[in-house]
C-alpha positions as a Markdown table, in Angstrom:
| # | Residue | x | y | z |
|---|---|---|---|---|
| 1 | Met | 104.5 | 90.4 | 165.9 |
| 2 | Asn | 108.1 | 91.7 | 165.5 |
| 3 | Lys | 109.0 | 94.6 | 163.1 |
| 4 | Ala | 110.2 | 92.4 | 160.3 |
| 5 | Thr | 107.1 | 90.2 | 160.4 |
| 6 | Tyr | 104.9 | 93.3 | 160.5 |
| 7 | Arg | 106.7 | 94.9 | 157.6 |
| 8 | Ala | 106.4 | 91.7 | 155.5 |
| 9 | Ala | 102.7 | 91.5 | 156.2 |
| 10 | Ala | 102.2 | 95.1 | 155.3 |
| 11 | Leu | 104.0 | 94.7 | 152.0 |
| 12 | Ser | 101.9 | 91.6 | 151.2 |
| 13 | Leu | 98.7 | 93.6 | 151.8 |
| 14 | Val | 99.9 | 96.5 | 149.5 |
| 15 | Ala | 100.7 | 94.0 | 146.8 |
| 16 | Ala | 97.3 | 92.3 | 147.1 |
| 17 | Leu | 95.5 | 95.7 | 146.9 |
| 18 | Ser | 97.6 | 96.6 | 143.8 |
| 19 | Leu | 96.7 | 93.4 | 142.0 |
| 20 | Thr | 93.0 | 94.0 | 142.8 |
| 21 | Ala | 93.2 | 97.5 | 141.4 |
| 22 | Thr | 94.9 | 96.2 | 138.3 |
| 23 | Ala | 92.3 | 93.5 | 137.8 |
| 24 | Cys | 89.5 | 96.1 | 138.2 |
| 25 | Gly | 91.2 | 98.3 | 135.6 |
| 26 | Ala | 91.3 | 95.5 | 133.1 |
| 27 | Ser | 87.7 | 94.7 | 133.6 |
| 28 | Asp | 86.8 | 98.4 | 133.1 |
| 29 | Asp | 88.8 | 98.4 | 129.9 |
| 30 | Ser | 86.8 | 95.7 | 128.3 |
| 31 | Asp | 83.3 | 96.0 | 129.8 |
| 32 | Asp | 82.6 | 99.5 | 131.0 |
| 33 | Asn | 84.3 | 101.1 | 128.1 |
| 34 | Pro | 83.5 | 98.8 | 125.2 |
| 35 | Leu | 84.8 | 100.8 | 122.3 |
| 36 | Thr | 88.0 | 102.4 | 123.5 |
| 37 | Gly | 88.9 | 101.5 | 127.0 |
| 38 | Ser | 88.7 | 105.2 | 128.0 |
| 39 | Ser | 85.7 | 106.9 | 129.5 |
| 40 | Gly | 86.1 | 110.0 | 127.3 |
| 41 | Asp | 85.4 | 108.1 | 124.1 |
| 42 | Lys | 83.0 | 105.5 | 125.4 |
| 43 | Gly | 80.3 | 104.8 | 122.8 |
| 44 | Ser | 81.6 | 107.6 | 120.5 |
| 45 | Gly | 83.2 | 105.3 | 117.9 |
| 46 | Lys | 86.1 | 107.8 | 117.6 |
| 47 | Thr | 88.7 | 105.2 | 118.5 |
| 48 | Ile | 89.0 | 101.7 | 116.9 |
| 49 | Val | 90.5 | 99.1 | 119.3 |
| 50 | Val | 92.6 | 96.6 | 117.4 |
| 51 | Gly | 93.4 | 93.5 | 119.3 |
| 52 | Ser | 95.6 | 90.5 | 118.8 |
| 53 | Ala | 96.2 | 87.0 | 120.2 |
| 54 | Asn | 99.4 | 86.1 | 122.1 |
| 55 | Phe | 101.6 | 84.9 | 119.2 |
| 56 | Pro | 103.9 | 86.8 | 116.8 |
| 57 | Glu | 102.0 | 86.2 | 113.5 |
| 58 | Asn | 98.7 | 87.5 | 114.9 |
| 59 | Gln | 100.4 | 90.5 | 116.5 |
| 60 | Leu | 101.9 | 91.3 | 113.1 |
| 61 | Leu | 98.5 | 91.1 | 111.4 |
| 62 | Ala | 97.0 | 93.3 | 114.0 |
| 63 | Glu | 99.8 | 95.8 | 113.5 |
| 64 | Ile | 99.1 | 95.8 | 109.7 |
| 65 | Tyr | 95.4 | 96.5 | 110.5 |
| 66 | Ala | 96.3 | 99.3 | 112.9 |
| 67 | Gln | 98.7 | 101.1 | 110.6 |
| 68 | Ala | 96.3 | 100.8 | 107.7 |
| 69 | Leu | 93.5 | 102.4 | 109.7 |
| 70 | Glu | 95.8 | 105.1 | 111.0 |
| 71 | Asp | 96.9 | 105.9 | 107.4 |
| 72 | Lys | 93.2 | 106.6 | 106.7 |
| 73 | Gly | 93.1 | 109.2 | 109.5 |
| 74 | Leu | 91.3 | 107.0 | 112.0 |
| 75 | Lys | 92.3 | 106.9 | 115.7 |
| 76 | Val | 93.5 | 103.5 | 116.8 |
| 77 | Thr | 94.2 | 101.9 | 120.2 |
| 78 | Arg | 96.3 | 98.8 | 120.2 |
| 79 | Lys | 95.4 | 96.0 | 122.6 |
| 80 | Phe | 97.8 | 93.2 | 121.7 |
| 81 | Asp | 98.9 | 89.9 | 123.3 |
| 82 | Ile | 95.5 | 89.3 | 124.8 |
| 83 | Gly | 95.6 | 85.5 | 124.9 |
| 84 | Ala | 93.7 | 82.6 | 123.3 |
| 85 | Arg | 90.4 | 82.7 | 121.4 |
| 86 | Glu | 88.6 | 81.7 | 124.6 |
| 87 | Val | 89.7 | 85.0 | 126.1 |
| 88 | Tyr | 89.5 | 87.5 | 123.2 |
| 89 | Tyr | 86.4 | 86.4 | 121.3 |
| 90 | Asp | 83.9 | 87.5 | 124.0 |
| 91 | Gln | 85.7 | 90.9 | 124.1 |
| 92 | Val | 85.1 | 91.4 | 120.4 |
| 93 | Val | 81.4 | 90.3 | 120.8 |
| 94 | Lys | 80.9 | 92.7 | 123.7 |
| 95 | Gly | 82.7 | 95.6 | 122.0 |
| 96 | Gly | 85.9 | 95.7 | 124.1 |
| 97 | Ile | 87.8 | 95.1 | 120.9 |
| 98 | Ser | 86.7 | 96.6 | 117.6 |
| 99 | Val | 88.9 | 94.8 | 115.1 |
| 100 | Phe | 90.6 | 91.4 | 115.3 |
| 101 | Pro | 92.6 | 89.4 | 112.7 |
| 102 | Glu | 91.0 | 86.0 | 112.8 |
| 103 | Tyr | 91.5 | 82.6 | 111.1 |
| 104 | Asn | 88.1 | 81.8 | 109.6 |
| 105 | Gly | 88.1 | 78.0 | 110.0 |
| 106 | Ala | 89.2 | 78.1 | 113.6 |
| 107 | Leu | 86.8 | 80.9 | 114.4 |
| 108 | Leu | 83.9 | 78.8 | 113.2 |
| 109 | Ser | 84.9 | 75.4 | 114.7 |
| 110 | Val | 86.2 | 76.7 | 118.0 |
| 111 | Ala | 84.1 | 79.7 | 118.9 |
| 112 | Val | 80.9 | 79.7 | 116.8 |
| 113 | Asp | 79.9 | 76.1 | 115.9 |
| 114 | Lys | 82.0 | 73.2 | 117.2 |
| 115 | Lys | 80.0 | 70.7 | 115.2 |
| 116 | Ser | 80.5 | 72.4 | 111.8 |
| 117 | Thr | 82.0 | 70.3 | 109.0 |
| 118 | Ala | 82.7 | 73.2 | 106.6 |
| 119 | Thr | 86.1 | 73.1 | 105.1 |
| 120 | Ser | 86.3 | 75.5 | 102.1 |
| 121 | Thr | 86.7 | 79.2 | 102.5 |
| 122 | Glu | 83.2 | 79.8 | 100.9 |
| 123 | Glu | 81.5 | 77.2 | 103.1 |
| 124 | Ile | 83.2 | 78.5 | 106.3 |
| 125 | Asn | 82.4 | 82.1 | 105.6 |
| 126 | Thr | 78.8 | 81.3 | 104.7 |
| 127 | Glu | 78.3 | 79.6 | 108.0 |
| 128 | Leu | 80.1 | 82.4 | 109.9 |
| 129 | Lys | 77.8 | 85.1 | 108.4 |
| 130 | Ala | 74.8 | 83.1 | 109.4 |
| 131 | Lys | 75.8 | 82.1 | 112.9 |
| 132 | Leu | 78.0 | 84.9 | 114.3 |
| 133 | Pro | 76.3 | 87.0 | 117.1 |
| 134 | Lys | 74.5 | 90.1 | 115.7 |
| 135 | Ser | 77.0 | 92.5 | 117.2 |
| 136 | Val | 79.9 | 91.3 | 115.1 |
| 137 | Glu | 80.6 | 90.4 | 111.4 |
| 138 | Ile | 83.5 | 89.2 | 109.3 |
| 139 | Leu | 84.8 | 91.2 | 106.4 |
| 140 | Asp | 86.5 | 89.9 | 103.3 |
| 141 | Ser | 88.9 | 87.0 | 103.7 |
| 142 | Ala | 92.5 | 87.2 | 102.4 |
| 143 | Ala | 94.0 | 84.5 | 100.3 |
| 144 | Ala | 96.6 | 84.3 | 103.0 |
| 145 | Glu | 96.1 | 81.5 | 105.5 |
| 146 | Asp | 97.9 | 79.6 | 108.2 |
| 147 | Lys | 96.9 | 75.9 | 108.2 |
| 148 | Asp | 98.0 | 72.4 | 108.6 |
| 149 | Ser | 99.9 | 70.9 | 105.7 |
| 150 | Val | 101.9 | 67.9 | 104.5 |
| 151 | Thr | 105.2 | 69.3 | 103.4 |
| 152 | Val | 108.3 | 67.7 | 101.8 |
| 153 | Thr | 111.7 | 68.8 | 100.7 |
| 154 | Ser | 112.2 | 69.9 | 97.1 |
| 155 | Glu | 114.4 | 66.8 | 96.6 |
| 156 | Ile | 111.6 | 64.4 | 97.7 |
| 157 | Ala | 109.0 | 66.3 | 95.6 |
| 158 | Lys | 111.2 | 65.9 | 92.5 |
| 159 | Lys | 112.1 | 62.3 | 93.2 |
| 160 | Tyr | 108.5 | 61.1 | 93.6 |
| 161 | Lys | 106.8 | 63.7 | 91.4 |
| 162 | Leu | 104.8 | 65.1 | 94.2 |
| 163 | Lys | 102.6 | 68.2 | 93.8 |
| 164 | Thr | 99.3 | 67.3 | 95.6 |
| 165 | Leu | 98.4 | 65.0 | 98.5 |
| 166 | Ala | 96.8 | 62.7 | 96.0 |
| 167 | Asp | 100.3 | 62.1 | 94.4 |
| 168 | Leu | 101.3 | 60.4 | 97.7 |
| 169 | Lys | 99.0 | 57.5 | 97.3 |
| 170 | Pro | 101.3 | 55.1 | 95.3 |
| 171 | Val | 104.5 | 56.0 | 97.2 |
| 172 | Ala | 103.5 | 56.8 | 100.8 |
| 173 | Lys | 104.0 | 53.2 | 101.9 |
| 174 | Asp | 107.7 | 53.7 | 101.3 |
| 175 | Leu | 107.9 | 57.0 | 103.2 |
| 176 | Ala | 107.8 | 58.2 | 106.8 |
| 177 | Ile | 105.9 | 61.2 | 108.1 |
| 178 | Gly | 106.7 | 63.2 | 111.2 |
| 179 | Ala | 104.0 | 65.1 | 113.1 |
| 180 | Gly | 102.6 | 65.8 | 116.5 |
| 181 | Ser | 101.4 | 62.6 | 118.1 |
| 182 | Glu | 97.7 | 63.7 | 117.8 |
| 183 | Phe | 98.0 | 64.0 | 114.0 |
| 184 | Lys | 97.8 | 60.2 | 113.6 |
| 185 | Thr | 94.2 | 59.9 | 114.9 |
| 186 | Arg | 92.8 | 63.2 | 113.7 |
| 187 | Thr | 90.4 | 63.5 | 110.8 |
| 188 | Gln | 92.5 | 66.5 | 109.6 |
| 189 | Gly | 95.5 | 64.2 | 109.8 |
| 190 | Gly | 96.3 | 60.5 | 109.3 |
| 191 | Val | 92.7 | 59.4 | 109.4 |
| 192 | Gly | 91.7 | 61.9 | 106.8 |
| 193 | Leu | 94.7 | 61.2 | 104.6 |
| 194 | Lys | 93.5 | 57.6 | 104.3 |
| 195 | Ser | 89.8 | 58.2 | 103.9 |
| 196 | Val | 90.0 | 61.2 | 101.6 |
| 197 | Tyr | 93.1 | 60.5 | 99.6 |
| 198 | Gly | 93.8 | 56.8 | 100.2 |
| 199 | Val | 97.3 | 57.7 | 101.6 |
| 200 | Glu | 98.9 | 55.5 | 104.2 |
| 201 | Phe | 102.5 | 56.3 | 105.2 |
| 202 | Gly | 104.8 | 53.3 | 105.9 |
| 203 | Lys | 106.0 | 54.9 | 109.2 |
| 204 | Phe | 104.6 | 57.6 | 111.5 |
| 205 | Gln | 107.2 | 59.5 | 113.6 |
| 206 | Pro | 105.4 | 61.2 | 116.5 |
| 207 | Leu | 106.7 | 64.3 | 118.2 |
| 208 | Asp | 105.6 | 66.4 | 121.1 |
| 209 | Ala | 103.5 | 69.4 | 120.2 |
| 210 | Gly | 105.6 | 72.4 | 119.3 |
| 211 | Ala | 108.7 | 70.4 | 118.4 |
| 212 | Gln | 109.0 | 72.1 | 115.1 |
| 213 | Ser | 112.7 | 72.5 | 115.1 |
| 214 | Thr | 113.2 | 68.8 | 115.7 |
| 215 | Leu | 110.6 | 68.0 | 113.0 |
| 216 | Leu | 112.4 | 70.2 | 110.5 |
| 217 | Lys | 115.8 | 68.6 | 111.3 |
| 218 | Leu | 114.3 | 65.2 | 110.7 |
| 219 | Leu | 112.8 | 66.3 | 107.4 |
| 220 | Lys | 116.0 | 68.0 | 106.1 |
| 221 | Asp | 118.1 | 65.0 | 107.3 |
| 222 | Asn | 115.7 | 62.6 | 105.4 |
| 223 | Lys | 114.9 | 60.8 | 108.6 |
| 224 | Val | 111.3 | 61.5 | 107.6 |
| 225 | Gln | 110.2 | 62.3 | 104.1 |
| 226 | Ala | 107.1 | 64.3 | 104.9 |
| 227 | Ala | 106.1 | 66.6 | 107.8 |
| 228 | Asn | 103.0 | 68.2 | 109.2 |
| 229 | Leu | 104.0 | 71.9 | 109.2 |
| 230 | Tyr | 101.9 | 75.1 | 109.5 |
| 231 | Thr | 101.9 | 76.8 | 106.1 |
| 232 | Thr | 103.4 | 80.1 | 107.4 |
| 233 | Asp | 106.4 | 78.4 | 109.0 |
| 234 | Pro | 109.4 | 80.6 | 107.9 |
| 235 | Ala | 111.4 | 77.4 | 107.2 |
| 236 | Ile | 109.1 | 76.7 | 104.2 |
| 237 | Val | 110.6 | 79.7 | 102.4 |
| 238 | Glu | 114.1 | 79.5 | 103.9 |
| 239 | Asp | 114.7 | 75.9 | 103.1 |
| 240 | Lys | 112.7 | 75.9 | 99.9 |
| 241 | Leu | 110.2 | 73.2 | 101.1 |
| 242 | Val | 107.2 | 72.1 | 99.1 |
| 243 | Val | 103.7 | 72.3 | 100.6 |
| 244 | Leu | 101.6 | 69.7 | 98.9 |
| 245 | Glu | 98.4 | 71.0 | 97.5 |
| 246 | Asp | 95.1 | 69.9 | 99.1 |
| 247 | Pro | 92.5 | 70.0 | 96.3 |
| 248 | Lys | 89.9 | 68.1 | 98.4 |
| 249 | Asn | 90.2 | 70.4 | 101.4 |
| 250 | Leu | 91.2 | 67.8 | 103.9 |
| 251 | Phe | 92.7 | 70.6 | 106.0 |
| 252 | Ser | 90.0 | 73.2 | 106.5 |
| 253 | Ser | 90.7 | 76.7 | 105.2 |
| 254 | Gln | 92.2 | 79.2 | 107.7 |
| 255 | Asn | 92.1 | 82.4 | 105.8 |
| 256 | Ile | 93.1 | 85.6 | 107.5 |
| 257 | Thr | 89.8 | 87.4 | 108.1 |
| 258 | Pro | 88.9 | 90.6 | 110.0 |
| 259 | Leu | 86.4 | 90.1 | 112.7 |
| 260 | Val | 84.8 | 93.4 | 113.6 |
| 261 | Tyr | 82.4 | 94.9 | 116.2 |
| 262 | Lys | 79.9 | 96.4 | 113.9 |
| 263 | Ser | 79.1 | 99.7 | 115.6 |
| 264 | Ala | 82.7 | 100.6 | 116.1 |
| 265 | Val | 83.8 | 100.3 | 112.5 |
| 266 | Asn | 82.7 | 102.7 | 109.8 |
| 267 | Asp | 82.8 | 102.3 | 106.0 |
| 268 | Lys | 86.2 | 103.9 | 105.7 |
| 269 | Ala | 87.6 | 101.4 | 108.2 |
| 270 | Lys | 86.0 | 98.5 | 106.5 |
| 271 | Ala | 87.3 | 99.6 | 103.1 |
| 272 | Ala | 90.9 | 99.8 | 104.6 |
| 273 | Leu | 90.6 | 96.3 | 106.1 |
| 274 | Asn | 89.1 | 94.8 | 102.9 |
| 275 | Ala | 91.9 | 96.3 | 100.9 |
| 276 | Ile | 94.4 | 94.4 | 103.0 |
| 277 | Ser | 92.6 | 91.2 | 102.5 |
| 278 | Ala | 92.6 | 91.8 | 98.7 |
| 279 | Lys | 96.4 | 92.0 | 98.7 |
| 280 | Leu | 97.6 | 89.7 | 101.5 |
| 281 | Thr | 98.9 | 86.2 | 100.3 |
| 282 | Thr | 100.3 | 83.3 | 102.2 |
| 283 | Glu | 103.7 | 84.0 | 100.5 |
| 284 | Asp | 103.6 | 87.6 | 101.9 |
| 285 | Leu | 102.9 | 86.2 | 105.4 |
| 286 | Leu | 105.7 | 83.7 | 105.1 |
| 287 | Glu | 108.2 | 86.4 | 104.0 |
| 288 | Met | 107.2 | 88.7 | 106.8 |
| 289 | Met | 107.4 | 86.0 | 109.5 |
| 290 | Lys | 110.8 | 85.1 | 108.2 |
| 291 | Lys | 111.9 | 88.7 | 108.9 |
| 292 | Ile | 110.5 | 88.6 | 112.4 |
| 293 | Ser | 111.5 | 85.1 | 113.4 |
| 294 | Asn | 114.8 | 84.7 | 111.7 |
| 295 | Asp | 116.0 | 88.3 | 111.1 |
| 296 | Lys | 114.6 | 89.6 | 114.4 |
| 297 | Glu | 113.1 | 92.7 | 112.7 |
| 298 | Asp | 110.4 | 94.6 | 114.6 |
| 299 | Ser | 106.9 | 93.8 | 113.6 |
| 300 | Ser | 105.9 | 97.4 | 113.3 |
| 301 | Asp | 108.6 | 98.0 | 110.7 |
| 302 | Val | 107.7 | 94.8 | 108.8 |
| 303 | Ala | 104.1 | 95.8 | 108.8 |
| 304 | Glu | 104.9 | 99.3 | 107.5 |
| 305 | Glu | 107.2 | 97.9 | 104.8 |
| 306 | Trp | 104.5 | 95.5 | 103.5 |
| 307 | Leu | 101.8 | 98.1 | 103.5 |
| 308 | Thr | 104.0 | 100.4 | 101.5 |
| 309 | Ser | 105.0 | 97.7 | 99.0 |
| 310 | Ala | 101.3 | 96.8 | 98.6 |
| 311 | Gly | 100.3 | 100.4 | 97.9 |
| 312 | Leu | 98.2 | 100.6 | 101.0 |
| 313 | Ala | 100.1 | 103.3 | 102.9 |
| 314 | Ser | 100.8 | 106.9 | 101.8 |
């Protein structure tokens, strides 16, 4: 083996050992030190670990939780950008994370009971309280939620007198809807629109998942007259779009709801988190996400501003 080959092999070995050490460290953080990720506080409950998933809205919510808890004099460790529910849920159940901003409908149908047919906030939370593992619980749900919707421009809403999904029934045959290709065959989509509201659009314009910018352009250019948007999309506020009301709960509730590891969260922490839920609205979330997505403001600043305006920070 020449020197160059030997040196390359040595570097590869060092890198592999480094990765192994990092992986072990990550495991220790969530398993060996369930409450805090540090051996000095293990099991003491002195530090509350606030986690988040790997997308901006959830990170913002986690930052709001963290700052509110700190304002009450509680020690907080942030563990953000963890990944999908398949990754973080078990960490909360095992105590590696103390507090997590969840979406109650998805928590129930994805992690707790995939066969559940609950759709309303009350139904979903009743099932969660009955079916969650004993180590965790949900606190109060906020009015704020991020869910599927059928959204139209203000011009289309005015022209066809649209306020709810039911109002689409007599006119949908003359309209086109744009959505991800899977929307057409989902119960919480085209199938449900027909069975629950009797709504059948004259044309369905499929798009790849995540093509929100294209969908918005089609909607604003009147190439489609309705679109399947998430209710916290900043464009809803920016472009004054109209989210059609869903009185029959075709789209299941997705209220922002704290999921907590019971033994790591005291009454003071619970009160602080419930106070957030009592104030947080979908409109608040929309405005905050506009500041982050469009105005490029830092999420910690946006969180602090909202907490102050809501009277939840001193």
